[in-house]
N, C-alpha and C positions, 0 to 999 in steps of 0.2 A: 267615648271616642266619637268624634264627628266624622262622618263620611260624606264625600262630595260625589254626587251622582250626576253624570253628564249624558244627555241624550244628543248624539251628534246631529240628528236631523233637525233638532230645535235649537241647539246650542244654548240650552238653559242649564244652569247649575243650581242644584237643590242641595242644601246642607241638612243632613239628618243627624240630630243629636241623640245621645242616650237619654232616656226619660228623665233621670235625675238632673242632668246638666240642663235640659230644657226647663225644668222646674226652677233651677237657680236663675236662669235667664229671665223667666217670667217674674220671679220675685224681685230681681234687681230692676226690671223695667217698671214694676209697680212702684218701687221706691225711687223712681226717676234716675236710675242708673248707678246709684251708689248708696251704700248704707253699711251699718255694722253687721258682721256675720251672724250675730245672735238674732237680729231681726229677720234675716234670710232664713235661718233655721226655723224660727217660730212660724214664719209665713208658710213654709213647706209642711211643717208638722200640722198646722191647722188644716191645710188642704187634705192631708192624709187622714186626719181624724174625721173630717166631713165625709170622706170616701169610705170610711170604715177600715182603713189600712193601718197596720201596726206603726206605732211611734215609740221611740226610745233612744237609748245610747247607740244602738246599731245604726239607726237612721241618721243620727247626728254625725257619726263617724263617716258614713257613706256620703253625706252632703259635703263635708270638709274634703274628703278624698276626691270627689268629683270636681270640686272647685280647683284643687291643687293640680289635678291631671290636665286641666284646661287653662292654667294660669300662664299668661303671656309674659314676656320679659322686656318688651319694648314696643314702640309705635309700629314697627314693621312686622311684628309677630301677629299672625292671623288668629291666634287663639282668642276666645271670647272674654276672658277675665283678666283683671288687673288688680294690683294692690296699690292704690293711689298714694299711700303714705309710706310705701316701701316694705321690704321684708320684715316680717314679725308683726306687721299691722293686722288688725282684725277688721279694718274697713275694706269692704269688697266693692268692686266696680266692674261695669261692663267696659270692654275696649271700645274704641271709636268704631271699629268694624261692626261689633255687635249692636251698638246703639243705632247705627244706620240701617241695620238689617230689618 
């Protein structure tokens, strides 16, 4: 879940993402904003292996679930992820908002 924190005295907005969602954003940015979900999963698994963290079906399911929780439905939706080829597609993308962030 993304949280928006606002400090009234500075009028700055900071978005804080759950760690796995931030990893998906990082992976999609690495792949220039769009790629097949298998590539995103492999990218995150490789990072977890390097860090000595567990990798497996549980991680894969958690990645897919995190993506789906933050999947937007249109241009005006502020959520960070899109399915550029529509429902059922395994091509994942960052939204225009996330690309510009």
